[in-house]
TIDRENBA-128237 format. One line per 5 residues: number of its first residue (from 0); their letters; for each residue x, y, z of C-alpha. Coordinates in nm, 2 decimals, decimal comma, padded with zeros to 4 digits. Last residue first. Example, Ala and Ser with C-alpha at 12.3 -4.5 7.8 and 13.67 -1.06 7.14 Angstrom:
BEGIN
1> sa> 01,37 -00,11 00,71 ~ 01,23 -00,45 00,78
***
This chain:
BEGIN
405> xxxxx> -03,84 -01,32 03,65 ~ -03,98 -01,64 03,82 ~ -04,06 -01,75 03,48 ~ -03,68 -01,78 03,39 ~ -03,60 -02,03 03,66
400> xxxxx> -03,90 -02,26 03,60 ~ -03,83 -02,28 03,23 ~ -03,46 -02,37 03,27 ~ -03,19 -02,15 03,12 ~ -02,93 -02,34 02,92
395> xxxxx> -03,03 -02,17 02,59 ~ -02,98 -01,82 02,72 ~ -02,63 -01,91 02,85 ~ -02,50 -02,07 02,54 ~ -02,63 -01,77 02,35
390> xxxxx> -02,46 -01,53 02,60 ~ -02,15 -01,71 02,57 ~ -02,17 -01,75 02,18 ~ -02,25 -01,39 02,08 ~ -01,88 -01,27 02,12
385> xxxxx> -01,77 -01,55 01,87 ~ -02,02 -01,47 01,62 ~ -01,94 -01,11 01,61 ~ -01,58 -01,24 01,63 ~ -01,62 -01,40 01,30
380> xxxxx> -01,80 -01,12 01,14 ~ -01,55 -00,87 01,25 ~ -01,26 -01,09 01,14 ~ -01,42 -01,11 00,79 ~ -01,46 -00,74 00,75
375> xxxxx> -01,10 -00,61 00,71 ~ -01,00 -00,89 00,49 ~ -01,30 -00,82 00,28 ~ -01,22 -00,46 00,24 ~ -00,85 -00,54 00,19
370> xxxxx> -00,95 -00,76 -00,10 ~ -01,17 -00,49 -00,25 ~ -00,85 -00,25 -00,24 ~ -00,91 00,08 -00,11 ~ -00,78 00,35 -00,32
365> xxxxx> -00,67 00,66 -00,11 ~ -00,47 00,95 -00,26 ~ -00,15 01,06 -00,10 ~ -00,06 01,40 -00,16 ~ 00,30 01,46 -00,15
360> xxxxx> 00,58 01,70 -00,02 ~ 00,95 01,61 -00,06 ~ 01,18 01,74 00,21 ~ 01,29 01,39 00,33 ~ 00,92 01,28 00,35
355> xxxxx> 00,62 01,48 00,37 ~ 00,26 01,36 00,33 ~ -00,07 01,54 00,26 ~ -00,36 01,31 00,25 ~ -00,57 01,34 -00,09
350> xxxxx> -00,67 01,62 -00,27 ~ -01,00 01,71 -00,12 ~ -01,21 01,50 -00,35 ~ -00,96 01,20 -00,27 ~ -01,05 01,25 00,10
345> xxxxx> -01,42 01,25 00,02 ~ -01,38 00,92 -00,19 ~ -01,19 00,77 00,07 ~ -01,46 00,84 00,34 ~ -01,75 00,69 00,08
340> xxxxx> -01,52 00,36 00,04 ~ -01,47 00,36 00,43 ~ -01,86 00,41 00,47 ~ -01,95 00,13 00,24 ~ -01,70 -00,09 00,41
335> xxxxx> -01,83 -00,02 00,74 ~ -02,20 -00,03 00,62 ~ -02,11 -00,39 00,52 ~ -01,94 -00,50 00,83 ~ -02,18 -00,35 01,07
330> xxxxx> -02,46 -00,51 00,91 ~ -02,29 -00,85 00,89 ~ -02,17 -00,85 01,25 ~ -02,53 -00,77 01,39 ~ -02,65 -01,05 01,16
325> xxxxx> -02,40 -01,28 01,33 ~ -02,50 -01,15 01,68 ~ -02,85 -01,23 01,60 ~ -02,78 -01,55 01,44 ~ -02,62 -01,67 01,76
320> xxxxx> -02,95 -01,60 01,97 ~ -03,16 -01,77 01,71 ~ -02,93 -02,08 01,71 ~ -02,91 -02,10 02,07 ~ -03,28 -02,09 02,12
315> xxxxx> -03,32 -02,35 01,83 ~ -03,08 -02,57 02,02 ~ -03,25 -02,55 02,36 ~ -03,58 -02,65 02,19 ~ -03,90 -02,45 02,17
310> xxxxx> -04,16 -02,65 02,32 ~ -04,42 -02,40 02,45 ~ -04,24 -02,38 02,79 ~ -03,90 -02,30 02,61 ~ -04,05 -02,01 02,44
305> xxxxx> -04,21 -01,88 02,75 ~ -03,88 -01,91 02,92 ~ -03,69 -01,71 02,65 ~ -03,95 -01,45 02,69 ~ -03,91 -01,45 03,06
300> xxxxx> -03,54 -01,40 03,02 ~ -03,56 -01,12 02,75 ~ -03,39 -00,86 02,93 ~ -03,10 -01,05 03,05 ~ -03,05 -01,22 02,69
295> xxxxx> -03,03 -00,86 02,54 ~ -02,82 -00,73 02,79 ~ -02,57 -01,03 02,72 ~ -02,60 -00,97 02,37 ~ -02,49 -00,63 02,39
290> xxxxx> -02,21 -00,68 02,62 ~ -02,07 -00,96 02,43 ~ -02,12 -00,77 02,10 ~ -01,90 -00,47 02,24 ~ -01,64 -00,68 02,42
285> xxxxx> -01,58 -00,89 02,09 ~ -01,58 -00,58 01,87 ~ -01,32 -00,41 02,09 ~ -01,10 -00,71 02,09 ~ -01,11 -00,75 01,72
280> xxxxx> -01,03 -00,36 01,67 ~ -00,73 -00,42 01,90 ~ -00,62 -00,72 01,70 ~ -00,66 -00,52 01,38 ~ -00,45 -00,22 01,50
275> xxxxx> -00,18 -00,49 01,63 ~ -00,19 -00,66 01,27 ~ -00,16 -00,32 01,10 ~ 00,16 -00,21 01,30 ~ 00,31 -00,56 01,20
270> xxxxx> 00,26 -00,51 00,87 ~ 00,39 -00,16 00,87 ~ 00,71 -00,27 01,04 ~ 00,75 -00,56 00,79 ~ 00,71 -00,33 00,48
265> xxxxx> 00,96 -00,07 00,65 ~ 01,22 -00,35 00,71 ~ 01,18 -00,50 00,36 ~ 01,19 -00,16 00,18 ~ 01,51 -00,09 00,38
260> xxxxx> 01,66 -00,41 00,26 ~ 01,61 -00,37 -00,12 ~ 01,82 -00,61 -00,26 ~ 01,61 -00,93 -00,22 ~ 01,31 -00,71 -00,33
255> xxxxx> 01,46 -00,63 -00,66 ~ 01,50 -00,98 -00,79 ~ 01,82 -01,15 -00,81 ~ 02,02 -01,31 -01,09 ~ 02,39 -01,42 -01,01
250> xxxxx> 02,55 -01,54 -01,34 ~ 02,69 -01,89 -01,41 ~ 02,33 -02,05 -01,46 ~ 02,28 -01,81 -01,77 ~ 01,97 -01,96 -01,97
245> xxxxx> 01,82 -02,15 -01,69 ~ 01,86 -01,85 -01,46 ~ 01,72 -01,62 -01,72 ~ 01,42 -01,82 -01,76 ~ 01,34 -01,84 -01,38
240> xxxxx> 01,41 -01,48 -01,34 ~ 01,16 -01,41 -01,61 ~ 00,88 -01,60 -01,43 ~ 00,98 -01,46 -01,10 ~ 00,96 -01,09 -01,23
235> xxxxx> 00,65 -01,11 -01,46 ~ 00,41 -00,98 -01,19 ~ 00,63 -00,65 -01,19 ~ 00,49 -00,58 -01,54 ~ 00,66 -00,47 -01,85
230> xxxxx> 01,00 -00,56 -01,71 ~ 01,33 -00,34 -01,65 ~ 01,64 -00,52 -01,61 ~ 01,95 -00,35 -01,45 ~ 02,27 -00,54 -01,57
225> xxxxx> 02,58 -00,55 -01,37 ~ 02,96 -00,50 -01,35 ~ 02,99 -00,38 -01,71 ~ 03,25 -00,48 -01,97 ~ 03,47 -00,19 -02,15
220> xxxxx> 03,74 -00,18 -01,89 ~ 04,02 00,05 -01,80 ~ 03,85 00,31 -01,56 ~ 03,83 00,68 -01,55 ~ 03,81 00,80 -01,92
215> xxxxx> 03,68 00,45 -02,02 ~ 03,37 00,51 -01,83 ~ 03,27 00,79 -02,08 ~ 03,02 00,58 -02,27 ~ 02,84 00,48 -01,95
210> xxxxx> 02,74 00,86 -01,90 ~ 02,83 00,98 -01,56 ~ 02,65 00,99 -01,24 ~ 02,74 01,10 -00,88 ~ 02,66 00,98 -00,55
205> xxxxx> 02,85 01,10 -00,22 ~ 02,67 01,36 -00,07 ~ 02,35 01,31 -00,25 ~ 02,31 00,98 -00,08 ~ 02,23 01,14 00,25
200> xxxxx> 01,91 01,28 00,09 ~ 01,94 01,39 -00,27 ~ 01,79 01,65 -00,52 ~ 01,98 01,66 -00,82 ~ 02,25 01,88 -00,97
195> xxxxx> 02,29 01,90 -01,36 ~ 02,54 01,95 -01,64 ~ 02,86 01,94 -01,41 ~ 03,12 01,94 -01,69 ~ 03,38 01,68 -01,64
190> xxxxx> 03,75 01,67 -01,64 ~ 03,95 01,34 -01,65 ~ 04,18 01,16 -01,40 ~ 04,33 00,82 -01,40 ~ 04,59 00,72 -01,14
185> xxxxx> 04,80 00,42 -01,10 ~ 04,77 00,19 -00,79 ~ 04,75 -00,14 -00,97 ~ 04,38 -00,18 -00,95 ~ 04,33 00,17 -01,10
180> xxxxx> 04,25 00,48 -00,87 ~ 04,00 00,75 -00,99 ~ 04,03 01,11 -01,05 ~ 03,75 01,33 -01,13 ~ 03,81 01,71 -01,20
175> xxxxx> 03,48 01,91 -01,19 ~ 03,45 02,18 -01,43 ~ 03,14 02,44 -01,41 ~ 02,84 02,45 -01,61 ~ 02,60 02,37 -01,32
170> xxxxx> 02,74 02,49 -00,99 ~ 03,04 02,40 -00,77 ~ 03,15 02,47 -00,41 ~ 03,27 02,12 -00,33 ~ 03,04 02,09 -00,03
165> xxxxx> 02,73 02,25 -00,19 ~ 02,77 02,03 -00,50 ~ 02,80 01,72 -00,30 ~ 02,50 01,84 -00,11 ~ 02,29 01,90 -00,42
160> xxxxx> 02,39 01,55 -00,56 ~ 02,61 01,53 -00,89 ~ 02,54 01,48 -01,25 ~ 02,83 01,47 -01,48 ~ 02,92 01,55 -01,84
155> xxxxx> 03,22 01,47 -02,07 ~ 03,04 01,22 -02,29 ~ 02,86 01,46 -02,49 ~ 02,50 01,32 -02,64 ~ 02,32 01,55 -02,38
150> xxxxx> 02,28 01,43 -02,01 ~ 01,99 01,57 -01,82 ~ 01,96 01,93 -01,74 ~ 02,06 02,21 -01,49 ~ 01,94 02,27 -01,15
145> xxxxx> 01,69 02,10 -00,89 ~ 01,67 01,78 -01,10 ~ 01,48 01,49 -00,98 ~ 01,60 01,15 -00,86 ~ 01,78 00,82 -00,95
140> xxxxx> 01,55 00,76 -01,25 ~ 01,69 00,45 -01,43 ~ 01,48 00,39 -01,73 ~ 01,19 00,17 -01,83 ~ 00,91 00,39 -01,74
135> xxxxx> 00,96 00,75 -01,62 ~ 00,76 00,95 -01,35 ~ 00,71 01,32 -01,31 ~ 00,57 01,43 -00,98 ~ 00,91 01,51 -00,80
130> xxxxx> 01,00 01,78 -01,07 ~ 01,22 01,78 -01,38 ~ 01,29 01,39 -01,35 ~ 01,65 01,27 -01,40 ~ 01,66 01,01 -01,67
125> xxxxx> 01,92 00,74 -01,72 ~ 01,88 00,52 -02,04 ~ 01,98 00,75 -02,32 ~ 02,32 00,85 -02,14 ~ 02,40 00,49 -02,08
120> xxxxx> 02,47 00,43 -01,72 ~ 02,77 00,48 -01,51 ~ 02,77 00,52 -01,13 ~ 03,04 00,71 -00,94 ~ 03,08 00,70 -00,57
115> xxxxx> 03,24 01,02 -00,47 ~ 03,53 01,11 -00,24 ~ 03,58 01,46 -00,15 ~ 03,81 01,76 -00,26 ~ 03,76 02,12 -00,16
110> xxxxx> 03,83 02,46 -00,28 ~ 03,70 02,49 -00,64 ~ 03,59 02,13 -00,67 ~ 03,81 01,81 -00,68 ~ 03,64 01,50 -00,71
105> xxxxx> 03,81 01,18 -00,59 ~ 03,67 00,85 -00,72 ~ 03,51 00,53 -00,62 ~ 03,34 00,28 -00,88 ~ 03,02 00,15 -01,03
100> xxxxx> 02,94 00,01 -01,36 ~ 02,62 -00,02 -01,56 ~ 02,47 -00,20 -01,84 ~ 02,09 -00,13 -01,89 ~ 01,83 -00,39 -02,03
95> xxxxx> 01,48 -00,26 -02,11 ~ 01,14 -00,34 -02,19 ~ 01,17 -00,72 -02,09 ~ 00,85 -00,95 -02,08 ~ 00,90 -01,06 -02,45
90> xxxxx> 01,25 -01,18 -02,38 ~ 01,47 -01,07 -02,68 ~ 01,64 -00,81 -02,47 ~ 01,79 -01,06 -02,25 ~ 01,96 -01,22 -02,55
85> xxxxx> 02,10 -00,90 -02,67 ~ 02,23 -00,81 -02,33 ~ 02,40 -01,15 -02,29 ~ 02,57 -01,11 -02,63 ~ 02,68 -00,75 -02,54
80> xxxxx> 02,83 -00,87 -02,20 ~ 03,06 -01,14 -02,32 ~ 03,23 -01,12 -01,98 ~ 03,07 -00,96 -01,68 ~ 03,31 -00,74 -01,48
75> xxxxx> 03,33 -00,84 -01,11 ~ 03,70 -00,80 -00,97 ~ 03,80 -00,47 -01,14 ~ 03,47 -00,31 -01,08 ~ 03,49 -00,27 -00,72
70> xxxxx> 03,22 -00,02 -00,67 ~ 02,91 -00,25 -00,62 ~ 03,15 -00,54 -00,52 ~ 03,10 -00,60 -00,17 ~ 02,76 -00,74 -00,07
65> xxxxx> 02,61 -00,77 -00,42 ~ 02,92 -00,85 -00,61 ~ 02,96 -01,14 -00,40 ~ 02,67 -01,34 -00,56 ~ 02,87 -01,35 -00,88
60> xxxxx> 02,88 -01,19 -01,24 ~ 02,57 -00,96 -01,17 ~ 02,22 -00,92 -01,29 ~ 01,96 -00,71 -01,10 ~ 01,59 -00,77 -01,17
55> xxxxx> 01,29 -00,52 -01,15 ~ 01,51 -00,21 -01,18 ~ 01,76 -00,16 -00,88 ~ 01,85 00,19 -01,01 ~ 01,61 00,45 -00,87
50> xxxxx> 01,31 00,33 -01,08 ~ 01,28 00,02 -00,89 ~ 01,33 00,19 -00,51 ~ 01,05 00,45 -00,63 ~ 00,82 00,20 -00,76
45> xxxxx> 00,85 00,02 -00,43 ~ 00,83 00,35 -00,22 ~ 00,51 00,46 -00,44 ~ 00,36 00,11 -00,37 ~ 00,44 00,13 -00,01
40> xxxxx> 00,27 00,45 00,05 ~ -00,03 00,34 -00,16 ~ -00,06 00,02 00,08 ~ -00,02 00,22 00,39 ~ -00,30 00,47 00,28
35> xxxxx> -00,52 00,17 00,18 ~ -00,46 00,00 00,51 ~ -00,53 00,31 00,70 ~ -00,86 00,38 00,53 ~ -00,97 00,02 00,56
30> xxxxx> -00,86 00,01 00,93 ~ -01,06 00,34 00,98 ~ -01,38 00,22 00,81 ~ -01,37 -00,10 00,98 ~ -01,34 00,04 01,31
25> xxxxx> -01,59 00,31 01,25 ~ -01,85 00,08 01,13 ~ -01,78 -00,19 01,41 ~ -01,83 00,06 01,68 ~ -02,12 00,23 01,52
20> xxxxx> -02,29 -00,13 01,49 ~ -02,31 -00,15 01,86 ~ -02,43 00,20 01,90 ~ -02,68 00,15 01,65 ~ -02,80 -00,18 01,80
15> xxxxx> -02,82 -00,04 02,14 ~ -03,03 00,27 02,01 ~ -03,26 00,03 01,80 ~ -03,38 -00,19 02,07 ~ -03,63 -00,43 01,90
10> xxxxx> -03,42 -00,40 01,57 ~ -03,18 -00,69 01,68 ~ -03,50 -00,88 01,78 ~ -03,67 -00,84 01,44 ~ -03,35 -00,95 01,27
5> xxxxx> -03,33 -01,27 01,47 ~ -03,70 -01,34 01,41 ~ -03,63 -01,31 01,02 ~ -03,33 -01,53 01,07 ~ -03,52 -01,80 01,24
0> x> -03,79 -01,79 00,96
***
């Protein structure tokens, strides 16, 4: 009964109710769209980092490898790597195990020489996409090719970044001489044919890729320095790491997110940004609801006095006014969620939100998560009730004599 009365009171002044609800609806819908946009951005960013070489899990011989050994192979070789690789592959959640080794070397082009950081992966387990929209599963995919092709079965091929190719003045099909320095100071050199040039950012200046099978042309080792492990699902990461640590306590095993510092920083920045936006929306809702309910109480002082005169208790008056604000919050929240989903559908129908990063152009599709929708609406419901309390308390404390004088 009291809820029915509260709803009727809300609809008494339709214009004020609509304006108040509109503020909540626009706030919730905007927050839902923005949260979904950031979520999709971070999802793509996360998947890109995993594909580029981190995988879901990285395995090395020691903790020091991750801070200073990625391009110092002699100090961080994994012994008995073949048996370790086979055992890791036997895990049902693992879809691929990729041995790799990295080292620095000098590259001599037509007119210039520069230092490159060489990464060696098995030729069948590294794949450069043909365009920015192509994705691969279970393989290392550092970027996409702008010239040339992926590795063939030949072991004398190299893929370099576009900026490195420009600096060295080299094109696909031409010979690039690579020279590495052994631990004892000796030099080892070999000629490689540039089979592909990939699109790179700053890393394109210094990163190059060769088949793992040709590593011995430049370094004297058969063992890898790390394993990149791809899983069937990211949700299996913690479980698989626990299993691997029990099997290989002597190795350093890390999940991708512990090594992706830039991802962690960006994710933290976006999370803080969302919290600020949520706080602003909450404050706006509090003030809007407080103003609406205060006006409602002021206009109904004589009515409240009459109710008190016929025996309605202060507690019932307080409950009725509080429920009015809460019902206002429920109405605004549900319509806000509905409008958010409707808006996301319209955005996707138009092709998504255009986004450009580092010369790459994307269209981000909006897919609001139901959990995010509830998370956006719950604070509004809470502050709607909270914003009502001062006016409800004031209305319930009015004396009969005082109210009937209005």
